[in-house]
Structures are given as C-alpha cells and as structure tokens.
N, CA, C and O atoms as CSV, one atom per row, in Angstrom:
chain,resi,resn,atom,element,x,y,z
A,1,UNK,N,N,31.395,-118.672,193.120
A,1,UNK,CA,C,30.330,-118.650,193.987
A,1,UNK,C,C,29.845,-117.265,194.308
A,1,UNK,O,O,28.646,-116.986,194.284
A,2,UNK,N,N,30.689,-116.490,194.579
A,2,UNK,CA,C,30.407,-115.042,195.057
A,2,UNK,C,C,29.478,-114.477,193.936
A,2,UNK,O,O,28.412,-113.956,194.265
A,3,UNK,N,N,29.852,-114.561,192.593
A,3,UNK,CA,C,29.051,-114.001,191.532
A,3,UNK,C,C,27.698,-114.634,191.484
A,3,UNK,O,O,26.802,-113.895,191.077
A,4,UNK,N,N,27.390,-115.780,191.798
A,4,UNK,CA,C,26.200,-116.431,191.787
A,4,UNK,C,C,25.175,-115.671,192.806
A,4,UNK,O,O,23.987,-115.466,192.558
A,5,UNK,N,N,25.741,-115.359,193.791
A,5,UNK,CA,C,24.829,-114.760,195.032
A,5,UNK,C,C,24.496,-113.418,194.535
A,5,UNK,O,O,23.507,-112.888,195.042
A,6,UNK,N,N,25.120,-112.798,193.668
A,6,UNK,CA,C,24.743,-111.358,193.130
A,6,UNK,C,C,23.756,-111.609,191.987
A,6,UNK,O,O,22.980,-110.679,191.768
A,7,UNK,N,N,23.651,-112.672,191.238
A,7,UNK,CA,C,22.709,-112.848,190.288
A,7,UNK,C,C,21.441,-113.226,190.958
A,7,UNK,O,O,20.386,-112.879,190.427
A,8,UNK,N,N,21.427,-113.892,192.055
A,8,UNK,CA,C,20.176,-114.134,192.742
A,8,UNK,C,C,19.458,-112.819,193.139
A,8,UNK,O,O,18.288,-112.539,192.880
A,9,UNK,N,N,20.323,-112.087,193.787
A,9,UNK,CA,C,19.589,-110.684,194.241
A,9,UNK,C,C,19.099,-109.885,192.933
A,9,UNK,O,O,18.123,-109.135,192.968
A,10,UNK,N,N,19.837,-110.106,191.816
A,10,UNK,CA,C,19.276,-109.395,190.653
A,10,UNK,C,C,18.036,-109.924,190.224
A,10,UNK,O,O,17.187,-109.203,189.699
A,11,UNK,N,N,17.875,-111.147,190.414
A,11,UNK,CA,C,16.698,-111.952,189.895
A,11,UNK,C,C,15.596,-111.559,190.838
A,11,UNK,O,O,14.466,-111.522,190.350
A,12,UNK,N,N,15.747,-111.243,192.171
A,12,UNK,CA,C,14.725,-110.815,192.998
A,12,UNK,C,C,14.434,-109.428,192.715
A,12,UNK,O,O,13.252,-109.091,192.777
A,13,UNK,N,N,15.351,-108.523,192.399
A,13,UNK,CA,C,15.148,-107.076,192.047
A,13,UNK,C,C,14.188,-107.086,190.764
A,13,UNK,O,O,13.217,-106.334,190.671
A,14,UNK,N,N,14.549,-107.990,189.812
A,14,UNK,CA,C,13.730,-107.997,188.557
A,14,UNK,C,C,12.295,-108.411,188.761
A,14,UNK,O,O,11.368,-107.884,188.147
A,15,UNK,N,N,12.156,-109.304,189.583
A,15,UNK,CA,C,10.724,-109.942,190.108
A,15,UNK,C,C,9.926,-108.723,190.713
A,15,UNK,O,O,8.800,-108.430,190.310
A,16,UNK,N,N,10.557,-108.061,191.668
A,16,UNK,CA,C,9.948,-107.011,192.457
A,16,UNK,C,C,9.696,-105.823,191.337
A,16,UNK,O,O,8.650,-105.177,191.385
A,17,UNK,N,N,10.584,-105.588,190.437
A,17,UNK,CA,C,10.068,-104.572,189.446
A,17,UNK,C,C,8.984,-105.117,188.508
A,17,UNK,O,O,8.135,-104.320,188.110
A,18,UNK,N,N,8.936,-106.282,188.153
A,18,UNK,CA,C,7.797,-106.712,187.305
A,18,UNK,C,C,6.598,-106.502,188.120
A,18,UNK,O,O,5.631,-105.927,187.620
A,19,UNK,N,N,6.575,-106.918,189.333
A,19,UNK,CA,C,5.440,-106.878,190.282
A,19,UNK,C,C,4.991,-105.473,190.290
A,19,UNK,O,O,3.834,-105.135,190.038
A,20,UNK,N,N,6.017,-104.616,190.608
A,20,UNK,CA,C,5.511,-103.264,190.800
A,20,UNK,C,C,4.825,-102.620,189.358
A,20,UNK,O,O,3.839,-101.887,189.284
A,21,UNK,N,N,5.553,-103.066,188.406
A,21,UNK,CA,C,4.915,-102.531,186.958
A,21,UNK,C,C,3.579,-103.169,186.731
A,21,UNK,O,O,2.744,-102.465,186.164
A,22,UNK,N,N,3.243,-104.368,187.075
A,22,UNK,CA,C,2.019,-105.050,187.041
A,22,UNK,C,C,1.029,-104.094,187.849
A,22,UNK,O,O,0.018,-103.615,187.335
A,23,UNK,N,N,1.410,-103.875,189.123
A,23,UNK,CA,C,0.482,-103.209,190.115
A,23,UNK,C,C,0.165,-101.712,189.517
A,23,UNK,O,O,-0.948,-101.210,189.672
A,24,UNK,N,N,1.158,-101.079,188.867
A,24,UNK,CA,C,0.968,-99.731,188.237
A,24,UNK,C,C,-0.008,-99.826,187.267
A,24,UNK,O,O,-0.901,-98.979,187.245
A,25,UNK,N,N,0.024,-100.824,186.370
A,25,UNK,CA,C,-0.738,-100.935,185.206
A,25,UNK,C,C,-2.299,-101.062,185.838
A,25,UNK,O,O,-3.196,-100.288,185.503
A,26,UNK,N,N,-2.454,-101.990,186.656
A,26,UNK,CA,C,-3.661,-102.226,187.425
A,26,UNK,C,C,-4.168,-100.900,187.908
A,26,UNK,O,O,-5.316,-100.563,187.619
A,27,UNK,N,N,-3.362,-100.098,188.648
A,27,UNK,CA,C,-3.695,-98.902,189.147
A,27,UNK,C,C,-4.149,-97.873,188.085
A,27,UNK,O,O,-5.160,-97.202,188.295
A,28,UNK,N,N,-3.445,-97.732,186.974
A,28,UNK,CA,C,-3.785,-96.858,186.007
A,28,UNK,C,C,-5.123,-97.201,185.222
A,28,UNK,O,O,-5.819,-96.351,184.666
A,29,UNK,N,N,-5.380,-98.537,185.253
A,29,UNK,CA,C,-6.795,-98.911,184.695
A,29,UNK,C,C,-7.924,-98.542,185.744
A,29,UNK,O,O,-9.053,-98.230,185.365
A,30,UNK,N,N,-7.623,-98.584,186.869
A,30,UNK,CA,C,-8.666,-98.068,187.840
A,30,UNK,C,C,-8.903,-96.649,187.790
A,30,UNK,O,O,-10.045,-96.212,187.931
A,31,UNK,N,N,-7.792,-95.802,187.578
A,31,UNK,CA,C,-7.766,-94.430,187.430
A,31,UNK,C,C,-8.808,-93.921,186.249
A,31,UNK,O,O,-9.364,-92.824,186.197
A,32,UNK,N,N,-8.901,-94.828,185.477
A,32,UNK,CA,C,-9.579,-94.409,184.098
A,32,UNK,C,C,-11.179,-94.254,184.687
A,32,UNK,O,O,-11.933,-93.446,184.145
A,33,UNK,N,N,-11.584,-94.994,185.705
A,33,UNK,CA,C,-12.908,-94.962,186.294
A,33,UNK,C,C,-13.180,-93.908,187.128
A,33,UNK,O,O,-14.347,-93.581,187.345
A,34,UNK,N,N,-12.092,-93.237,187.708
A,34,UNK,CA,C,-12.143,-92.263,188.684
A,34,UNK,C,C,-12.446,-90.919,187.869
A,34,UNK,O,O,-11.901,-90.741,186.780
A,35,UNK,N,N,-13.270,-90.036,188.380
A,35,UNK,CA,C,-13.508,-88.798,187.796
A,35,UNK,C,C,-13.614,-87.756,188.757
A,35,UNK,O,O,-13.986,-87.953,189.914
A,36,UNK,N,N,-13.221,-86.403,188.190
A,36,UNK,CA,C,-13.407,-85.287,189.056
A,36,UNK,C,C,-14.195,-84.265,188.129
A,36,UNK,O,O,-14.238,-84.392,186.905
A,37,UNK,N,N,-14.781,-83.297,188.792
A,37,UNK,CA,C,-15.560,-82.223,188.059
A,37,UNK,C,C,-15.059,-80.919,188.538
A,37,UNK,O,O,-14.726,-80.654,189.693
A,38,UNK,N,N,-15.046,-80.072,187.424
A,38,UNK,CA,C,-14.662,-78.655,187.743
A,38,UNK,C,C,-15.693,-77.903,186.726
A,38,UNK,O,O,-16.233,-78.381,185.729
A,39,UNK,N,N,-15.820,-76.487,187.307
A,39,UNK,CA,C,-16.634,-75.683,186.681
A,39,UNK,C,C,-16.154,-74.150,186.594
A,39,UNK,O,O,-15.346,-73.715,187.413
A,40,UNK,N,N,-16.631,-73.430,185.671
A,40,UNK,CA,C,-16.116,-71.973,185.576
A,40,UNK,C,C,-17.444,-71.168,185.300
A,40,UNK,O,O,-18.455,-71.743,184.894
A,41,UNK,N,N,-17.398,-69.829,185.536
A,41,UNK,CA,C,-18.470,-69.019,185.349
A,41,UNK,C,C,-19.734,-69.357,186.094
A,41,UNK,O,O,-20.840,-69.462,185.563
A,42,UNK,N,N,-19.448,-69.528,187.466
A,42,UNK,CA,C,-20.402,-69.902,188.459
A,42,UNK,C,C,-21.301,-71.161,187.965
A,42,UNK,O,O,-22.510,-71.210,188.194
A,43,UNK,N,N,-20.622,-72.137,187.290
A,43,UNK,CA,C,-21.326,-73.375,186.937
A,43,UNK,C,C,-21.836,-73.346,185.536
A,43,UNK,O,O,-22.433,-74.329,185.099
A,44,UNK,N,N,-21.628,-72.216,184.754
A,44,UNK,CA,C,-22.014,-72.175,183.455
A,44,UNK,C,C,-21.442,-73.273,182.427
A,44,UNK,O,O,-22.049,-73.803,181.496
A,45,UNK,N,N,-20.131,-73.473,182.835
A,45,UNK,CA,C,-19.367,-74.583,182.061
A,45,UNK,C,C,-18.892,-75.438,183.092
A,45,UNK,O,O,-18.251,-75.012,184.053
A,46,UNK,N,N,-19.238,-76.835,182.888
A,46,UNK,CA,C,-18.873,-77.902,183.700
A,46,UNK,C,C,-18.017,-78.932,182.866
A,46,UNK,O,O,-18.365,-79.276,181.736
A,47,UNK,N,N,-16.951,-79.375,183.445
A,47,UNK,CA,C,-15.876,-80.274,182.726
A,47,UNK,C,C,-15.702,-81.534,183.674
A,47,UNK,O,O,-15.534,-81.378,184.884
A,48,UNK,N,N,-15.744,-82.714,183.119
A,48,UNK,CA,C,-15.446,-83.905,183.815
A,48,UNK,C,C,-14.155,-84.507,183.356
A,48,UNK,O,O,-14.062,-84.720,182.147
A,49,UNK,N,N,-13.251,-84.784,184.046
A,49,UNK,CA,C,-11.871,-85.570,183.610
A,49,UNK,C,C,-11.796,-86.751,184.466
A,49,UNK,O,O,-12.272,-86.796,185.601
A,50,UNK,N,N,-11.177,-87.713,183.878
A,50,UNK,CA,C,-10.804,-88.966,184.629
A,50,UNK,C,C,-9.329,-88.928,185.006
A,50,UNK,O,O,-8.569,-88.028,184.650
A,51,UNK,N,N,-8.967,-90.024,185.791
A,51,UNK,CA,C,-7.690,-90.083,186.467
A,51,UNK,C,C,-6.521,-90.350,185.425
A,51,UNK,O,O,-5.356,-90.461,185.807
A,52,UNK,N,N,-6.870,-90.444,184.148
A,52,UNK,CA,C,-5.815,-90.491,183.264
A,52,UNK,C,C,-5.564,-89.179,182.486
A,52,UNK,O,O,-4.854,-89.145,181.481
A,53,UNK,N,N,-6.210,-88.063,183.028
A,53,UNK,CA,C,-6.148,-86.758,182.508
A,53,UNK,C,C,-6.847,-86.835,181.229
A,53,UNK,O,O,-6.286,-86.216,180.325
A,54,UNK,N,N,-7.865,-87.403,180.942
A,54,UNK,CA,C,-8.712,-87.212,179.735
A,54,UNK,C,C,-9.981,-86.564,180.108
A,54,UNK,O,O,-10.563,-86.834,181.158
A,55,UNK,N,N,-10.402,-85.720,179.259
A,55,UNK,CA,C,-11.582,-84.982,179.425
A,55,UNK,C,C,-12.767,-85.918,178.850
A,55,UNK,O,O,-12.793,-86.348,177.696
A,56,UNK,N,N,-13.770,-86.170,179.867
A,56,UNK,CA,C,-14.849,-87.097,179.584
A,56,UNK,C,C,-16.055,-86.481,179.084
A,56,UNK,O,O,-16.895,-87.050,178.387
A,57,UNK,N,N,-16.094,-85.118,179.535
A,57,UNK,CA,C,-17.525,-84.480,179.133
A,57,UNK,C,C,-17.296,-83.007,179.340
A,57,UNK,O,O,-16.442,-82.606,180.131
A,58,UNK,N,N,-18.080,-82.176,178.610
A,58,UNK,CA,C,-18.076,-80.737,178.786
A,58,UNK,C,C,-19.565,-80.331,178.562
A,58,UNK,O,O,-20.156,-80.672,177.537
A,59,UNK,N,N,-20.165,-79.589,179.555
A,59,UNK,CA,C,-21.478,-79.223,179.484
A,59,UNK,C,C,-21.442,-77.774,179.617
A,59,UNK,O,O,-20.800,-77.241,180.522
A,60,UNK,N,N,-22.209,-77.011,178.615
A,60,UNK,CA,C,-22.191,-75.583,178.542
A,60,UNK,C,C,-23.712,-75.166,178.769
A,60,UNK,O,O,-24.568,-75.669,178.041
A,61,UNK,N,N,-24.002,-74.425,179.579
A,61,UNK,CA,C,-25.287,-73.775,179.760
A,61,UNK,C,C,-25.614,-72.924,178.630
A,61,UNK,O,O,-24.751,-72.192,178.147
A,62,UNK,N,N,-26.851,-72.967,178.153
A,62,UNK,CA,C,-27.232,-72.099,177.090
A,62,UNK,C,C,-27.075,-70.641,177.283
A,62,UNK,O,O,-26.810,-69.886,176.347
A,63,UNK,N,N,-27.241,-70.249,178.514
A,63,UNK,CA,C,-27.114,-68.758,178.833
A,63,UNK,C,C,-25.872,-68.122,178.557
A,63,UNK,O,O,-25.800,-66.930,178.259
A,64,UNK,N,N,-24.811,-68.943,178.656
A,64,UNK,CA,C,-23.493,-68.494,178.329
A,64,UNK,C,C,-23.078,-68.375,176.940
A,64,UNK,O,O,-22.086,-67.726,176.607
A,65,UNK,N,N,-23.866,-69.028,176.090
A,65,UNK,CA,C,-23.574,-68.947,174.616
A,65,UNK,C,C,-24.134,-67.733,174.116
A,65,UNK,O,O,-25.349,-67.549,174.037
A,66,UNK,N,N,-23.057,-66.701,173.694
A,66,UNK,CA,C,-23.275,-65.362,173.075
A,66,UNK,C,C,-22.463,-65.298,171.756
A,66,UNK,O,O,-21.236,-65.202,171.783
A,67,UNK,N,N,-23.103,-65.347,170.711
A,67,UNK,CA,C,-22.268,-65.259,169.458
A,67,UNK,C,C,-21.561,-63.986,169.397
A,67,UNK,O,O,-20.565,-63.884,168.681
A,68,UNK,N,N,-22.047,-62.884,170.174
A,68,UNK,CA,C,-21.222,-61.522,170.091
A,68,UNK,C,C,-19.999,-61.751,171.083
A,68,UNK,O,O,-18.998,-61.053,170.918
A,69,UNK,N,N,-20.025,-62.623,172.025
A,69,UNK,CA,C,-18.803,-62.771,172.839
A,69,UNK,C,C,-18.343,-64.127,172.813
A,69,UNK,O,O,-18.534,-64.808,173.820
A,70,UNK,N,N,-17.763,-64.631,171.811
A,70,UNK,CA,C,-17.167,-66.087,171.859
A,70,UNK,C,C,-16.096,-66.131,172.673
A,70,UNK,O,O,-15.937,-67.108,173.405
A,71,UNK,N,N,-15.237,-65.117,172.665
A,71,UNK,CA,C,-14.032,-65.069,173.602
A,71,UNK,C,C,-14.259,-65.423,175.111
A,71,UNK,O,O,-13.438,-66.063,175.769
A,72,UNK,N,N,-15.384,-64.973,175.575
A,72,UNK,CA,C,-15.689,-65.234,176.957
A,72,UNK,C,C,-16.012,-66.730,177.150
A,72,UNK,O,O,-15.598,-67.387,178.105
A,73,UNK,N,N,-16.715,-67.164,176.251
A,73,UNK,CA,C,-17.130,-68.641,176.346
A,73,UNK,C,C,-15.789,-69.703,176.224
A,73,UNK,O,O,-15.680,-70.779,176.812
A,74,UNK,N,N,-14.846,-69.107,175.327
A,74,UNK,CA,C,-13.693,-69.844,175.137
A,74,UNK,C,C,-12.797,-69.790,176.463
A,74,UNK,O,O,-12.204,-70.798,176.848
A,75,UNK,N,N,-12.735,-68.717,177.062
A,75,UNK,CA,C,-12.219,-68.516,178.335
A,75,UNK,C,C,-12.814,-69.428,179.385
A,75,UNK,O,O,-12.076,-70.092,180.113
A,76,UNK,N,N,-14.130,-69.474,179.478
A,76,UNK,CA,C,-14.759,-70.287,180.484
A,76,UNK,C,C,-14.384,-71.829,180.284
A,76,UNK,O,O,-14.057,-72.577,181.205
A,77,UNK,N,N,-14.471,-72.149,179.079
A,77,UNK,CA,C,-14.076,-73.572,178.818
A,77,UNK,C,C,-12.694,-73.934,179.076
A,77,UNK,O,O,-12.423,-75.023,179.582
A,78,UNK,N,N,-11.811,-73.091,178.762
A,78,UNK,CA,C,-10.404,-73.171,179.146
A,78,UNK,C,C,-10.059,-73.211,180.561
A,78,UNK,O,O,-9.280,-74.033,181.043
A,79,UNK,N,N,-10.687,-72.261,181.238
A,79,UNK,CA,C,-10.569,-72.289,182.840
A,79,UNK,C,C,-11.059,-73.611,183.374
A,79,UNK,O,O,-10.398,-74.191,184.235
A,80,UNK,N,N,-12.253,-74.152,182.880
A,80,UNK,CA,C,-12.835,-75.334,183.501
A,80,UNK,C,C,-11.906,-76.462,183.226
A,80,UNK,O,O,-11.578,-77.238,184.124
A,81,UNK,N,N,-11.417,-76.584,181.835
A,81,UNK,CA,C,-10.684,-77.631,181.563
A,81,UNK,C,C,-9.383,-77.799,182.378
A,81,UNK,O,O,-9.028,-78.857,182.899
A,82,UNK,N,N,-8.725,-76.639,182.424
A,82,UNK,CA,C,-7.402,-76.634,183.294
A,82,UNK,C,C,-7.723,-77.033,184.624
A,82,UNK,O,O,-7.006,-77.854,185.197
A,83,UNK,N,N,-8.813,-76.498,185.223
A,83,UNK,CA,C,-9.154,-76.882,186.613
A,83,UNK,C,C,-9.491,-78.460,186.830
A,83,UNK,O,O,-9.118,-79.066,187.835
A,84,UNK,N,N,-10.170,-79.004,185.869
A,84,UNK,CA,C,-10.380,-80.453,185.934
A,84,UNK,C,C,-9.185,-81.189,185.899
A,84,UNK,O,O,-8.993,-82.111,186.691
A,85,UNK,N,N,-8.279,-80.825,184.957
A,85,UNK,CA,C,-7.164,-81.431,184.732
A,85,UNK,C,C,-6.223,-81.382,185.917
A,85,UNK,O,O,-5.580,-82.378,186.247
A,86,UNK,N,N,-6.139,-80.238,186.553
A,86,UNK,CA,C,-5.498,-80.046,187.851
A,86,UNK,C,C,-6.130,-80.948,189.013
A,86,UNK,O,O,-5.425,-81.668,189.721
A,87,UNK,N,N,-7.323,-80.863,189.131
A,87,UNK,CA,C,-8.123,-81.802,190.154
A,87,UNK,C,C,-7.681,-83.205,189.816
A,87,UNK,O,O,-7.507,-83.977,190.758
A,88,UNK,N,N,-7.471,-83.643,188.528
A,88,UNK,CA,C,-7.298,-85.032,188.170
A,88,UNK,C,C,-5.989,-85.305,188.597
A,88,UNK,O,O,-5.738,-86.350,189.197
A,89,UNK,N,N,-5.044,-84.381,188.319
A,89,UNK,CA,C,-3.541,-84.748,188.817
A,89,UNK,C,C,-3.502,-84.807,190.251
A,89,UNK,O,O,-2.759,-85.656,190.744
A,90,UNK,N,N,-4.167,-84.061,191.009
A,90,UNK,CA,C,-4.118,-84.088,192.519
A,90,UNK,C,C,-4.681,-85.366,192.999
A,90,UNK,O,O,-4.128,-85.966,193.920
A,91,UNK,N,N,-5.868,-85.869,192.367
A,91,UNK,CA,C,-6.409,-87.080,192.686
A,91,UNK,C,C,-5.462,-88.274,192.520
A,91,UNK,O,O,-5.365,-89.189,193.338
A,92,UNK,N,N,-4.788,-88.170,191.398
A,92,UNK,CA,C,-3.945,-89.305,191.116
A,92,UNK,C,C,-2.652,-89.297,192.103
A,92,UNK,O,O,-2.204,-90.346,192.565
A,93,UNK,N,N,-2.161,-88.179,192.349
A,93,UNK,CA,C,-1.054,-87.979,193.287
A,93,UNK,C,C,-1.420,-88.636,194.545
A,93,UNK,O,O,-0.704,-89.517,195.020
A,94,UNK,N,N,-2.634,-88.201,195.171
A,94,UNK,CA,C,-3.154,-88.412,196.432
A,94,UNK,C,C,-3.363,-90.109,196.450
A,94,UNK,O,O,-2.829,-90.736,197.365
A,95,UNK,N,N,-4.062,-90.746,195.534
A,95,UNK,CA,C,-4.281,-92.142,195.386
A,95,UNK,C,C,-3.102,-92.833,195.252
A,95,UNK,O,O,-3.006,-93.910,195.842
A,96,UNK,N,N,-2.051,-92.366,194.495
A,96,UNK,CA,C,-0.702,-93.051,194.337
A,96,UNK,C,C,0.081,-93.185,195.530
A,96,UNK,O,O,0.727,-94.205,195.773
A,97,UNK,N,N,0.035,-92.054,196.379
A,97,UNK,CA,C,0.577,-91.997,197.564
A,97,UNK,C,C,0.058,-92.937,198.639
A,97,UNK,O,O,0.791,-93.433,199.495
A,98,UNK,N,N,-1.254,-93.154,198.545
A,98,UNK,CA,C,-1.900,-94.181,199.476
A,98,UNK,C,C,-1.653,-95.619,198.762
A,98,UNK,O,O,-1.533,-96.591,199.508
A,99,UNK,N,N,-1.587,-95.773,197.612
A,99,UNK,CA,C,-1.404,-97.193,197.028
A,99,UNK,C,C,-0.016,-97.667,197.200
A,99,UNK,O,O,0.243,-98.782,197.653
A,100,UNK,N,N,1.007,-96.677,196.780
A,100,UNK,CA,C,2.385,-97.152,196.742
A,100,UNK,C,C,3.332,-96.400,197.723
A,100,UNK,O,O,4.556,-96.341,197.607
A,101,UNK,N,N,2.627,-95.869,198.644
A,101,UNK,CA,C,3.499,-95.126,199.779
A,101,UNK,C,C,4.363,-94.042,199.126
A,101,UNK,O,O,5.431,-93.742,199.660
A,102,UNK,N,N,3.990,-93.481,198.080
A,102,UNK,CA,C,4.857,-92.412,197.526
A,102,UNK,C,C,4.172,-90.942,197.686
A,102,UNK,O,O,2.964,-90.799,197.874
A,103,UNK,N,N,4.999,-89.989,197.598
A,103,UNK,CA,C,4.317,-88.575,197.584
A,103,UNK,C,C,5.174,-87.820,196.596
A,103,UNK,O,O,6.178,-87.173,196.895
A,104,UNK,N,N,4.684,-87.970,195.420
A,104,UNK,CA,C,5.301,-87.198,194.194
A,104,UNK,C,C,4.357,-86.397,193.520
A,104,UNK,O,O,3.739,-86.893,192.579
A,105,UNK,N,N,4.126,-85.056,193.913
A,105,UNK,CA,C,3.171,-84.335,193.416
A,105,UNK,C,C,3.284,-84.076,191.898
A,105,UNK,O,O,4.414,-83.918,191.436
A,106,UNK,N,N,2.299,-84.024,191.150
A,106,UNK,CA,C,2.353,-83.916,189.745
A,106,UNK,C,C,2.967,-85.105,188.874
A,106,UNK,O,O,3.303,-84.904,187.706
A,107,UNK,N,N,3.089,-86.238,189.431
A,107,UNK,CA,C,3.746,-87.244,188.811
A,107,UNK,C,C,2.872,-87.781,187.484
A,107,UNK,O,O,1.778,-88.340,187.552
A,108,UNK,N,N,3.538,-87.509,186.395
A,108,UNK,CA,C,2.755,-87.773,185.181
A,108,UNK,C,C,2.750,-89.474,185.009
A,108,UNK,O,O,3.754,-90.147,185.242
A,109,UNK,N,N,1.608,-89.982,184.616
A,109,UNK,CA,C,1.465,-91.260,184.368
A,109,UNK,C,C,1.591,-91.743,182.943
A,109,UNK,O,O,1.461,-92.939,182.683
C-alpha cells in the first residue's frame, strides 16, 4: 500500500508538469505578438524584435546610406539589432516573472 501512495503523488506531479508545459507554450505564442523597438545613430536605423527574439523589421533612413562608409552602416545595424534583442529578452523576463512568479534574468525560451 505504501508504494501506491507514492505513485499517486507522482501522477499529480506529472499532471502539474503537463499543465505548466501547456501554459508555457501558450505564453510563448503570446510573446510572438509582443514587440520592442530599438534604434541607433539617433534614429537613423530602427529595429523591431518580437518576444521570441526574432527580428521583425529593420528600417534605415536614406541619409545614413553612404557607399563610401559601409562599415558605419553595418555598425549602426548591428547596434540596433543587439539593442532590440536585449530589450526583447528583458521584456520576456519581466512578463515571465509576472506570469509564472519567476525571476530568471536572460532565461532563454
């Protein structure tokens, strides 16, 4: 009989794990709709990322496109993309903390 009681607890743990897994999947789907925006070069390069750390768009002002200085444009795009991804990770951590009472900075999903 003693062994049966342990099996019931294991069943409850498995149900709770499945419920949490389902909630996490729904949470991740919602994150795809949440976006953040970052810019570099005083707004000359703008990048939008979603909560799944995917880049959704990049906008570049014509004034910053200089065929003689491609490296500067590359640096601006890189800076804006990195900032957008950082903001996206912060947003996910904050929302996850609220949703699941967790505080795990930089938690990859």
